[in-house]
N, C-alpha and C positions, 0 to 999 in steps of 0.2 A: 431550151425550148420550153415554153410554158403553155399550160392549157391543154386542150384536146389535140390529138394527132389525127389528121385527116388523110385518108387514103390517097388523095390527089397530091400530097406532099412527097409521097414515096415514088420518085421518078427515075431512079437508077436501078438497072437490073444487075445485081452482083451475085457472084458465086461464093457459096460458103465452102471453105476447105477445113477439114478436121485433121489433127495430127495423128500419125501412126509411127511408132518406134519400131525399128528393125535392127537386128544384130547380124553382122557378117561372120564369116568363118574365123576371123582373127579376134573376134570379140568386140570389135568397134561398133558402137551404137550410134545410129543416125535417125533423124526424124524426117519423115516424108509427109507431104500433105496430100490427102485424098479429096478429090472434088466431090462435093455434095450437091444439094439442091440450089437452084437459082431463085433468088428472092428479090422483091422490090424493096428499096431502101432510100432514105434521104441521106445524102452526104453533105456535111456542113464543116468546112475548114475552120479551125479555131486559131492556130498559132503556128508560126514557122521559126525554126532556130537552126543553128549549125553545130556540128560536132566533128571531132576528128576520129576516124576509125581506119585502122591499117594505114596510118600516115597520109591520109587524104581527107579533105573536107567534104562532108556530105550534109545535105539538108534534111531536116526532120520536120515533117508537117503533122500536127495533131488534128484529128477530125472527130466529130461525133457522127456515128451512123445510127439512124433510127430505123427499126424494122419490126415487123410483126413477129411475135415470139414463135419459135419453132423448136421441136424436141431435139433436133440434131445439134443445136448450138450449145457449146460448153466452153470451159476455160481452155485456152491454148489455140482456139480457132483463129482463122484469118479470113478476110474477104478479098476477092479479086474482082476488079472492075477494069476490063480491057487489059492493059499492061501494068496497071497500078495494083499494088499489094498493100492491104491495110491489116497490120498486126494488132489484134485486140489486146489492150492493156487492162481494161476493166469494163464492167457493164453493170447496169441497174435497170429497174423498172422505170418507165417513163412517167414521172410525176404521179405515181400511184395507179397508173393504168396497167392492169395485169396483162393485157394483150400486146403491148409494145415494149421493146427493149431499146435502151440507148447504150451503145458501146463506144467507149473512148478508144481510139485507134491511133497508131503511128504509121506514117508512110515515109519510107526512106527515099529521098530523091538524090541520085548521084550527081 
């Protein structure tokens, strides 16, 4: 995305989820995601590919999500839009605009 980001381009209402690690009585560590604020974002698909996981083929779609910077966002977060889950791979400021972040995300499609 080049140039300025306009608020009218942020048309999808997504939920931010932050990771929280828990340990059970046997010492097994698991990660749960805690729902955070809902924000407006632009979701732009980039590429689709396939890979094998657990002996089955799954589709992997990469996206760019652009949204207004918020303090709750950090590494390891993910976004939820309806039944779709977008795992954040990397993120950066949007073309030098400090108020907007562009996150590169993966969506797994069974």
